[in-house]
Structure formats: structure tokens, C-alpha cells
C-alpha positions as CSV (number, residue, x, y, z in Angstrom):
1,M,-12.1,19.4,29.6
2,S,-9.2,16.9,29.0
3,D,-7.5,16.6,25.7
4,R,-9.1,13.2,25.2
5,D,-12.6,14.7,25.9
6,A,-11.9,17.4,23.4
7,D,-10.9,14.8,20.8
8,L,-14.1,12.9,21.5
9,R,-16.1,16.1,21.0
10,S,-14.4,16.8,17.8
11,F,-15.1,13.2,16.6
12,L,-18.7,13.4,17.5
13,D,-19.2,16.8,15.8
14,G,-18.2,15.2,12.5
15,T,-20.8,12.4,12.8
16,P,-24.7,12.3,12.7
17,W,-24.4,11.9,16.5
18,A,-23.2,15.5,17.1
19,D,-26.4,16.3,19.0
20,A,-26.2,13.4,21.4
21,E,-25.0,13.6,25.0
22,P,-22.4,11.1,26.1
23,S,-22.5,9.4,29.5
24,F,-20.1,6.8,31.0
25,L,-21.2,3.3,30.4
26,A,-18.3,0.9,31.3
27,G,-14.6,0.3,31.5
28,D,-12.7,-3.0,31.3
29,A,-9.4,-4.6,32.1
30,S,-7.7,-2.7,29.2
31,N,-7.4,1.0,28.5
32,R,-10.7,1.1,26.6
33,K,-13.8,2.7,28.0
34,Y,-17.4,2.9,26.7
35,L,-19.9,5.8,26.7
36,R,-23.6,5.8,25.7
37,L,-24.8,8.5,23.4
38,T,-28.4,9.6,23.9
39,R,-30.4,11.9,21.6
40,A,-32.5,14.0,23.9
41,A,-35.2,14.6,21.3
42,T,-35.8,10.9,20.4
43,G,-34.2,8.8,23.1
44,E,-32.2,7.0,20.4
45,T,-28.9,5.6,21.7
46,A,-25.5,4.4,20.4
47,V,-22.3,3.4,22.1
48,V,-18.9,5.0,21.8
49,M,-15.7,2.9,22.2
50,D,-12.9,5.1,23.4
51,A,-9.7,3.2,22.7
52,P,-6.7,5.6,23.0
53,P,-3.9,4.7,20.6
54,G,-1.4,6.4,22.9
55,K,-2.2,3.7,25.5
56,G,-1.7,0.8,23.1
57,E,-5.3,0.4,21.9
58,D,-6.3,-0.2,18.3
59,T,-9.8,-0.2,17.0
60,R,-9.0,-1.9,13.7
61,P,-9.1,-5.5,15.0
62,F,-12.5,-4.9,16.5
63,I,-13.8,-3.5,13.2
64,R,-12.5,-6.5,11.2
65,V,-13.9,-9.1,13.6
66,A,-17.2,-7.3,14.1
67,R,-17.8,-7.3,10.3
68,Y,-16.8,-11.0,10.1
69,L,-19.2,-11.9,12.9
70,T,-22.1,-10.0,11.4
71,G,-21.3,-11.5,8.0
72,V,-21.9,-15.0,9.4
73,G,-25.2,-14.0,10.9
74,L,-24.2,-13.2,14.5
75,S,-25.1,-10.2,16.6
76,A,-21.9,-8.1,16.9
77,P,-22.6,-4.4,17.0
78,K,-22.7,-2.6,13.7
79,I,-20.1,0.1,13.2
80,L,-21.9,3.4,12.7
81,A,-18.9,5.7,12.5
82,A,-15.2,5.3,13.0
83,D,-12.0,7.4,13.4
84,E,-9.3,4.7,13.5
85,G,-6.5,7.1,13.9
86,S,-7.9,8.7,17.0
87,G,-9.3,5.4,18.4
88,F,-13.0,6.2,18.5
89,L,-15.9,4.1,17.2
90,I,-19.7,4.6,17.3
91,L,-21.4,1.3,17.7
92,E,-24.9,0.0,17.5
93,D,-26.3,-0.1,21.1
94,L,-27.2,-3.7,21.8
95,S,-28.7,-2.8,25.2
96,D,-27.5,-3.5,28.8
97,A,-29.0,-7.0,29.1
98,L,-25.8,-8.8,29.9
99,F,-26.1,-12.5,30.8
100,A,-24.6,-11.6,34.1
101,R,-27.6,-9.3,34.8
102,V,-30.4,-11.3,33.1
103,I,-29.7,-14.6,34.9
104,P,-30.0,-13.3,38.5
105,D,-33.2,-11.4,37.6
106,T,-34.7,-14.4,35.8
107,P,-32.9,-17.5,36.9
108,E,-35.4,-19.7,35.0
109,R,-33.7,-18.5,31.8
110,E,-30.2,-19.6,32.7
111,I,-30.4,-22.9,30.8
112,L,-31.8,-21.2,27.8
113,L,-29.1,-18.5,27.7
114,Y,-26.2,-21.0,28.1
115,S,-27.7,-23.3,25.6
116,T,-28.0,-20.5,23.0
117,A,-24.5,-19.3,23.7
118,T,-23.2,-22.9,23.3
119,D,-25.2,-23.3,20.0
120,L,-23.7,-20.1,18.8
121,L,-20.2,-21.5,19.1
122,A,-21.2,-24.7,17.3
123,Q,-22.6,-22.5,14.5
124,L,-19.6,-20.2,14.4
125,H,-17.3,-23.1,14.1
126,Q,-18.9,-24.2,10.9
127,H,-17.5,-21.1,9.1
128,A,-13.9,-20.6,7.9
129,P,-12.2,-18.0,10.1
130,P,-10.6,-14.8,8.8
131,A,-7.3,-15.6,7.3
132,E,-5.4,-12.8,8.9
133,L,-5.9,-14.0,12.5
134,E,-2.8,-15.0,14.5
135,S,-2.7,-18.6,15.8
136,Y,-3.1,-19.2,19.6
137,S,-0.6,-22.0,19.4
138,P,0.5,-24.3,22.2
139,E,3.8,-22.3,22.5
140,M,2.0,-19.0,22.9
141,M,-0.5,-20.6,25.3
142,A,2.3,-21.9,27.4
143,D,3.9,-18.4,27.4
144,M,0.6,-17.1,28.7
145,A,0.2,-19.9,31.4
146,V,3.5,-18.9,33.0
147,L,2.1,-15.5,33.9
148,A,0.8,-17.4,37.0
149,F,4.5,-17.7,38.0
150,D,5.6,-14.3,36.9
151,W,2.8,-12.3,38.5
152,Y,0.7,-14.4,40.9
153,L,3.6,-16.3,42.5
154,T,6.0,-13.4,42.5
155,G,3.4,-11.1,43.8
156,A,2.5,-13.4,46.7
157,T,6.0,-14.6,47.6
158,G,8.4,-12.0,46.3
159,K,10.2,-14.5,44.1
160,N,9.7,-16.7,41.2
161,S,10.4,-20.5,41.1
162,P,13.2,-22.4,39.5
163,A,10.6,-24.8,38.2
164,R,9.3,-22.1,35.8
165,A,11.0,-23.5,32.8
166,D,9.9,-27.1,33.5
167,F,6.4,-25.8,34.0
168,H,6.4,-24.0,30.7
169,S,7.6,-27.2,29.0
170,A,4.9,-29.4,30.8
171,V,2.1,-27.0,29.7
172,R,3.3,-26.9,26.1
173,T,3.6,-30.7,26.0
174,A,0.1,-31.2,27.3
175,L,-1.3,-28.7,24.8
176,D,0.7,-30.2,21.9
177,L,-0.7,-33.6,22.6
178,H,-4.3,-32.8,23.4
179,A,-5.3,-29.3,22.2
180,S,-3.0,-28.3,19.3
181,Q,-5.7,-27.5,16.7
182,T,-6.2,-23.8,15.8
183,D,-8.8,-24.0,13.1
184,V,-11.7,-21.7,14.3
185,L,-12.1,-18.1,15.5
186,I,-11.9,-17.8,19.2
187,Q,-13.1,-14.6,20.9
188,R,-11.1,-15.4,24.1
189,D,-13.4,-13.5,26.5
190,Y,-16.7,-15.3,25.8
191,H,-18.4,-15.1,29.1
192,A,-21.5,-13.8,30.9
193,E,-20.3,-10.2,31.2
194,N,-19.5,-9.9,27.5
195,L,-22.7,-11.6,26.2
196,L,-26.1,-9.8,25.8
197,W,-29.5,-11.4,25.6
198,L,-31.5,-10.0,22.7
199,P,-34.9,-11.8,22.9
200,D,-36.4,-9.9,19.9
201,R,-34.0,-11.7,17.6
202,T,-34.1,-15.4,16.6
203,G,-31.8,-18.4,17.0
204,V,-28.2,-17.8,18.0
205,A,-28.6,-14.1,17.0
206,R,-30.3,-13.7,20.3
207,V,-26.8,-13.6,21.8
208,G,-25.1,-10.2,21.5
209,L,-21.4,-10.2,21.3
210,L,-18.9,-7.8,22.9
211,D,-15.2,-7.6,23.5
212,F,-13.9,-9.8,20.7
213,Q,-11.1,-7.6,19.4
214,D,-8.5,-10.0,20.7
215,A,-9.8,-12.8,18.6
216,M,-7.4,-15.4,17.3
217,L,-7.3,-18.8,15.6
218,G,-7.7,-21.4,18.3
219,H,-9.2,-24.7,19.5
220,R,-12.9,-25.4,19.3
221,A,-13.1,-26.0,23.1
222,Y,-11.5,-22.7,24.0
223,D,-14.5,-20.3,24.1
224,L,-16.6,-23.0,25.7
225,V,-14.1,-23.1,28.6
226,S,-14.4,-19.3,28.7
227,L,-18.2,-19.5,28.9
228,L,-18.4,-22.3,31.5
229,Q,-15.4,-21.8,33.7
230,D,-16.3,-18.1,34.2
231,A,-13.9,-16.1,36.4
232,R,-16.7,-13.7,37.4
233,R,-19.7,-15.9,38.3
234,D,-20.4,-19.4,39.3
235,V,-21.6,-21.8,36.7
236,T,-23.0,-25.1,38.2
237,P,-21.3,-28.4,37.4
238,L,-24.6,-29.6,35.9
239,I,-24.7,-26.7,33.4
240,E,-21.0,-27.2,32.6
241,T,-21.4,-30.9,31.8
242,T,-24.7,-30.3,30.0
243,M,-23.3,-27.7,27.7
244,I,-20.2,-29.7,26.9
245,E,-22.4,-32.6,25.9
246,R,-24.6,-30.3,23.9
247,Y,-21.7,-29.0,21.9
248,V,-20.2,-32.4,21.4
249,T,-23.6,-33.8,20.2
250,S,-24.2,-30.8,17.9
251,T,-20.7,-30.9,16.3
252,R,-20.2,-34.7,16.4
253,A,-16.9,-34.2,18.2
254,D,-15.2,-37.2,19.9
255,P,-16.4,-36.9,23.5
256,K,-13.2,-38.2,25.1
257,Q,-10.8,-36.2,22.9
258,F,-12.9,-33.0,23.3
259,G,-13.2,-33.5,27.0
260,T,-9.4,-33.8,27.4
261,A,-8.8,-30.8,25.3
262,Y,-11.4,-28.9,27.3
263,Q,-9.6,-29.7,30.6
264,C,-6.1,-28.8,29.2
265,L,-7.4,-25.5,27.8
266,G,-9.2,-24.8,31.1
267,A,-6.0,-25.3,33.0
268,Q,-4.1,-23.0,30.6
269,R,-6.7,-20.3,30.7
270,N,-7.1,-20.3,34.4
271,L,-3.3,-20.2,34.9
272,R,-3.2,-17.2,32.6
273,I,-6.0,-15.5,34.4
274,L,-4.3,-16.0,37.8
275,G,-1.3,-14.1,36.4
276,V,-3.4,-11.5,34.6
277,F,-5.5,-10.7,37.6
278,A,-2.4,-10.4,39.8
279,R,-0.8,-8.1,37.2
280,L,-3.9,-5.9,36.9
281,C,-3.5,-5.3,40.7
282,I,0.2,-4.9,41.0
283,R,0.9,-3.1,37.7
284,D,-2.3,-1.4,36.9
285,G,-3.8,-0.6,40.3
286,K,-7.0,-2.6,39.8
287,A,-7.2,-4.4,43.1
288,H,-10.7,-5.7,42.7
289,Y,-9.5,-8.4,40.3
290,V,-7.8,-10.1,43.2
291,D,-11.2,-10.8,44.7
292,L,-11.9,-13.1,41.7
293,I,-8.8,-15.2,42.1
294,P,-10.3,-17.9,44.5
295,R,-12.9,-18.9,41.9
296,V,-10.3,-19.1,39.2
297,W,-8.2,-21.2,41.5
298,D,-11.1,-23.6,42.1
299,H,-11.5,-24.0,38.3
300,L,-7.8,-24.7,38.0
301,Q,-7.8,-27.4,40.6
302,R,-10.6,-29.3,38.9
303,D,-8.8,-29.1,35.5
304,L,-5.5,-30.2,37.0
305,D,-7.2,-33.4,38.3
306,H,-7.3,-34.7,34.7
307,P,-4.6,-37.4,34.0
308,A,-3.4,-35.6,30.9
309,L,-2.2,-32.8,33.1
310,A,-0.3,-34.9,35.7
311,D,3.0,-33.2,35.1
312,V,1.5,-29.7,35.0
313,A,-0.4,-30.4,38.2
314,R,2.7,-31.7,40.0
315,I,4.7,-28.5,39.4
316,A,1.8,-26.1,39.8
317,R,0.7,-27.6,43.2
318,A,4.2,-27.6,44.5
319,S,4.9,-24.0,43.3
320,L,1.8,-21.9,43.4
321,P,0.5,-20.7,46.8
322,Q,-3.2,-21.2,47.6
323,P,-5.2,-18.0,47.5
324,T,-5.7,-17.8,51.2
325,P,-6.8,-14.4,52.8
326,E,-3.1,-13.8,53.6
327,T,-2.0,-14.5,50.0
328,L,-4.7,-12.2,48.6
329,K,-3.7,-9.5,51.1
330,K,-0.1,-9.7,50.0
331,L,-1.2,-9.1,46.4
332,K,-3.4,-6.2,47.3
333,D,-0.6,-4.7,49.4
334,K,1.4,-4.4,46.2
335,C,-1.3,-2.7,44.3
336,A,0.1,-0.2,41.7
337,T,3.7,-0.8,42.9
338,A,5.0,-1.9,39.5
339,P,3.5,0.5,37.0
340,T,4.1,0.2,33.3
341,P,7.3,2.2,32.4
């Protein structure tokens, strides 16, 4: 038994779930992992979040945001027990019915699920966000966008580009002009593998929320981009345009301004993801993220076609290599070659 397993056992022994058996449920791109607790006598279940502080994880943001979300009527998991110092939480088990699983099994529900997830954002954005959240500002977003240069470009070519500084400036200028508002809570990973379908609940509470601990103050279009330009599954252009129209109609947003902000944030997000997925391979040894890069690249190219992103597009298309099989192989060949010090 590892030290971490012993810590988990000690934590569970001090909770009402001491008699439950843990089994691995899932991991993610961070150092967190999740286990399901099952009581043999009753079949009752809960979920353990294992977020080791020694690896940079912190459960406190998750707790704060979960309580905020449930407080405005949304279906984040309830906190059943917590040891913030050790990085363990016991959470309400919201099931395994991820959108990414439900839709392939019942494709006739796809429009319903995406409509409900879109309506949830419109409802969430009616509420004042928590005051303590950091702002996902144009400057910070530009910093994140250049990860495409620092990890994707350097991983594929072995060198960065002298255009990096100009690229950062172009991204920031576009965001300053078209997507500078930071007035709502954004979950930042609002997509089909983090959303659960809870048909026994009503309204937008039918959408179960996961992986929101990195929430910030951001633009109203950001999580809609995350939902509809999904790095992990294809969302049809018809669903994308229908849901944008649904949100705009519901919130009475200006269609042109919102659409421009959506494309600018889409470009920023997809540039960041290119860099993050390359980093997850090169630094963290998670090569399978490289396989998702072509979809992200396709999203990026559509975003860059918007006139508001002309300067960003000019530099990106001259600097970033297309994700050909050869490029992806170069990234995978460097898997785990730059571990975190």
C-alpha cells in the first residue's frame, strides 16, 4: 500500500463511508483522480476526489465553486466529507451518464442535451459570480494562446518563432477589441466529457456539472465555445449554429457582437489547447492527447477565418505547422522528454 493509499484509508475511516470499498473511476489531465465508493450492504455510492497537495492540487476552489453552483440551483455534486489539508473529498455520485456516452447510445437526444446545456449557461449568467474569482483577462488569455508556440511549435520543429511576441500582441488586441468582458463565472472545461445527463431532475438541473475548480470570471461566450468546439468529439455545424442562436435569443445578446466574440474566444481557446495537449505529451507523458490535435486544429482554422482575427491568422498560419502524421509523430517521439523539475 502506497503512502497515498494509506492516507486515503485514514481519511475514509474518519467518515460515514469507512465501510465502503473504493474502486478507480477516472483520471484527468491534472494530477487528480477519482474513485467510486460502494457500500456492499446497500449498493449506495459516492465519489472520492483525490487531489494531492504535494502535486500542486487544491480542493478548496472546487468546494467554493460547487457550493456556489448548487446555491443557484444547478447540479454540482454535494460535498459529503472533506479533508482539505490532505486533498480528499467525498462527493455526491451523479452517475456515469456523461453526455459523451449518452449521445452515442441515444443519438436522438443530442439536440435535447445540447439545448439544455446551452440554457444552463444562459441561466447561470443571470447570477452575479463569486467575488473572489480571478479575471480571465485578454492579457492572460493571450499568455495562454502562445502556449501553441511554446509547446506545439517547439515540440514539432525544435524551435520557437521570432513572431511569438507579435502573435501575443495580435491575440491580445483582438480580445481587447471584441471579447474583453469578464462579468460571469466561466467553468472553462464545459464539454461533453464533463457534463452528466440527469433525466430524473428538471430544467437545467438535468445537467450535472464536473471539473469546474478552475472557474474564473470571463466572457459570456467562453463556455459556449467550450461546449460546441469540443476537442474530444465532433459537434455538427448545425448544432453549433443552432445553439449560438439559442443563447443569443435567450439572453438578447447582440448577434453580431456575440458572434465575433465567440470566434475570437474560439481561436484563443483552441490555440491554448494545442499547446496544452502538446505539453501533456512532452512534459507529462500523456501521448494520447496528441491524437486530439487535428480536431482542435480544424476548429482553429474556422475561427481564424473571421475578419476580426486577420492579424492573428496571418501569423499563426505562417508559423504553426499543420498536424500532419509526421508532425504528430514528432510530438509523440518527444513524449515525457521534458518532465517537470
